[in-house]
Structures are given as C-alpha cells and as structure tokens.
C-alpha positions in Angstrom: 0.0 0.0 0.0 1.2 3.5 -0.9 0.6 6.8 0.8 -0.4 9.3 -1.9 -0.4 13.0 -0.9 -2.1 15.5 -3.1 -2.0 19.3 -2.7 -5.4 20.8 -3.3 -5.5 24.3 -4.8 -4.0 24.4 -8.3 -3.0 20.7 -8.2 -6.4 19.0 -8.4 -8.4 22.2 -8.9 -8.5 24.9 -11.6 -9.1 27.6 -9.0 -7.9 28.7 -5.6 -10.5 27.6 -3.0 -9.5 30.3 -0.4 -10.2 33.2 -2.7 -13.3 31.5 -4.0 -14.5 30.9 -0.4 -13.8 34.6 0.6 -15.8 35.9 -2.4 -18.6 33.4 -1.6 -18.8 34.6 2.0 -18.5 38.3 1.7 -19.7 38.9 -1.9 -17.7 40.2 -4.8 -17.9 43.9 -3.9 -16.5 43.4 -0.4 -14.0 40.9 -1.7 -12.5 43.3 -4.3 -12.6 46.1 -1.8 -10.7 44.0 0.7 -8.2 42.7 -1.9 -7.5 46.3 -2.9 -6.8 47.3 0.7 -4.6 44.2 1.2 -2.9 44.7 -2.2 0.5 45.8 -0.8 0.7 42.5 1.2 -0.5 40.4 -1.8 2.0 42.1 -4.2 4.7 41.5 -1.6 3.7 37.8 -1.4 3.9 37.5 -5.2 7.3 39.2 -5.2 8.4 36.7 -2.5 9.1 39.6 0.0 6.2 38.5 2.3 5.7 34.9 3.5 2.7 32.8 2.6 2.0 32.6 6.4 1.8 36.4 6.8 -0.3 36.9 3.6 -2.8 34.1 4.5 -3.1 35.5 8.1 -3.8 39.0 6.7 -6.6 37.6 4.4 -8.2 35.5 7.1 -8.1 38.3 9.7 -9.4 41.0 7.4 -12.4 39.0 6.2 -13.3 36.7 9.0 -12.2 38.2 12.4 -15.2 38.5 14.7 -17.5 36.1 12.8 -19.3 33.5 15.0 -17.8 30.1 14.7 -21.2 28.6 14.1 -21.8 30.9 11.1 -18.3 30.2 9.8 -18.9 26.4 10.1 -22.3 26.6 8.3 -20.9 28.7 5.5 -17.9 26.5 5.1 -20.0 23.4 4.8 -22.3 25.0 2.3 -19.4 26.2 0.2 -17.9 22.7 0.3 -21.1 21.1 -0.8 -22.0 23.6 -3.6 -18.7 24.8 -5.0 -15.8 22.4 -4.7 -17.0 19.9 -7.3 -17.1 22.7 -9.9 -13.4 23.5 -9.7 -12.0 20.0 -9.8 -9.7 18.8 -12.6 -11.3 15.6 -14.0 -7.9 14.0 -14.8 -6.8 14.5 -11.2 -10.0 13.0 -9.8 -9.6 10.0 -12.1 -6.0 9.5 -10.8 -7.3 9.7 -7.2 -9.9 7.1 -8.0 -7.3 4.8 -9.5 -5.1 5.0 -6.3 -8.1 4.3 -4.1 -9.1 1.3 -6.3 -5.5 0.1 -5.9 -6.0 0.1 -2.1 -3.6 3.1 -1.5 -4.1 5.6 1.3 -4.9 9.0 -0.4 -4.7 12.2 1.6 -5.1 15.9 0.7 -2.3 18.0 2.2 -3.3 21.7 1.9 -2.7 25.2 3.1 -6.4 25.9 2.7 -8.6 25.7 5.7 -9.9 22.3 6.8 -13.3 23.9 7.5 -14.4 23.6 3.8 -12.0 20.8 2.8 -13.1 18.3 5.5 -16.7 17.9 4.4 -15.6 17.3 0.8 -12.8 14.9 1.9 -15.2 13.0 4.1 -17.6 12.6 1.2 -14.8 11.4 -1.1 -13.3 9.1 1.7 -9.9 10.9 1.6 -7.6 11.8 4.4 -6.9 15.5 5.2 -4.1 17.5 6.6 -4.9 21.3 6.3 -4.6 24.6 8.0 -6.8 25.4 11.0 -8.3 28.7 11.8 -8.3 29.9 15.5 -11.5 30.2 17.4 -11.9 31.9 20.8 -15.0 32.4 22.9 -17.2 31.2 20.0 -15.8 33.6 17.4 -13.2 33.4 14.6 -10.0 35.3 15.4 -8.6 35.2 11.9 -5.4 33.8 13.2 -4.0 30.5 12.2 -4.1 27.8 14.8 -0.7 26.2 15.0 1.2 26.5 11.7 0.0 27.0 8.1 0.1 23.7 6.3 2.6 24.9 3.8 6.2 23.9 2.6 8.1 22.2 5.5 4.9 22.0 7.6 3.4 19.6 5.0 6.2 17.1 5.5 6.1 17.6 9.3 2.3 16.8 9.4 2.7 13.8 7.1 5.4 12.4 9.4 3.4 13.2 12.6 0.2 11.6 11.3 1.3 8.5 9.6 3.6 5.5 10.4 5.5 5.7 7.2 7.0 2.3 7.7 3.6 0.8 6.8 3.7 2.1 3.3 5.6 0.7 0.3 6.1 4.2 -1.2 5.2 7.8 -0.6 3.8 9.6 -3.7 3.2 13.3 -3.8 1.6 15.7 -6.3 1.9 19.5 -6.1 1.9 22.7 -8.2 3.6 25.5 -6.3 6.5 26.6 -4.0 4.5 25.4 -1.0 4.7 21.8 -2.3 8.4 21.7 -3.0 9.4 20.0 0.3 6.6 17.4 0.1 7.5 16.5 -3.5 11.2 16.2 -2.6 10.4 14.1 0.5 8.3 11.6 -1.5 9.7 8.5 -3.2 7.8 9.7 -6.3 7.0 13.4 -6.7 5.0 15.0 -9.5 4.9 18.8 -10.2 2.0 20.3 -12.2 1.1 16.8 -13.4 -2.5 17.7 -14.2 -1.8 21.2 -15.6 -0.4 20.2 -19.0 
C-alpha cells in the first residue's frame, strides 16, 4: 500500500478555493474592496518579499475576524457542498480514483482551511491535513491555529500523522513553491502533473 499525498489548490483544482471561499462569504464587492486594501501585502507575497503565512493570516483576519464560529462552520459546509466539485480537474480525480481502487491511502495536504475541505474529503473518503483557523469564545479570530500547512509543515504533518514504515512508497503531487518539500520528500514526486 502506498501513501499518496495531493496538494489541493492548483493541483487537483482549476481555481484557488481560499479566494473563492472569501468571495462566496462576503460577496464580490467586499471581496474586491478587501483585496484592494490588502494589495501591498498580496503584491509583496507575489514578489516573495512577504511569506505565505503572513499573507494568509492577513486575508483571514481581514475577512473573518469576529465572525461567529457557528456561522463560519455553516458557510464552510455549504461552500464545500456547492462549489468544490465545480473547480476539480477531472484527470486529477480520475487519478485519485485509481489510487483508491488500488488500495492506497490517499490524503489531501493543503494550506487551505480544513473547514471547507473536510466535508468534501469525508464525502470522497480521503484523508486530510490542512490549515486550521483559530476560534476563541465562540468567534473566529482570523489567526492560524498552529502552523500554516505549507512547505516544510506539510512534511512535518505527514510524518506526525502516519507511520511511514507501513507504506511501500510515498507519492506526492503539487503545483507550487508550497509543495516543494513534500515533493522532494516523496519517493515519487510530481509537479504540475495535471496542468499540462
């Protein structure tokens, strides 16, 4: 049995689920207004001056700080049920299906929030390692709980969660800088495999 790790956004999807989720929750007008306000941070991230962790935290805090955790959970579940299937790459889903039919353990390893990924992963019978958003006193703080599931953290989570000696091989798929360490760690690594 192999352990097969797939990044989510851009690897098995055409679109970024975080940005899609934000636009879904706040509406396009507030989304574009917020992105404009955060543009120095987002440009800094694109230029690799600002870390993924800092940029992600800024987005989450700006749009979700103060929202009740119940409302956030309901919206996340609804987004998962109504939007994720629309952004999936069919070739990627076919590959996931093949691995599952082969008896392999398939897990999504993503910097996106587990709030909207978990319902979809549960439906698809896939494992999940993802970023968690902090909650305090029944509200969303916008801060990341623990570490962003990105770069080295992806490998750390995989090692922490699974007894790797039980698998014949570790196979990984990714599409960005945040997947580099996971791809290099794997016995078989594939970069932008479904984007050709």
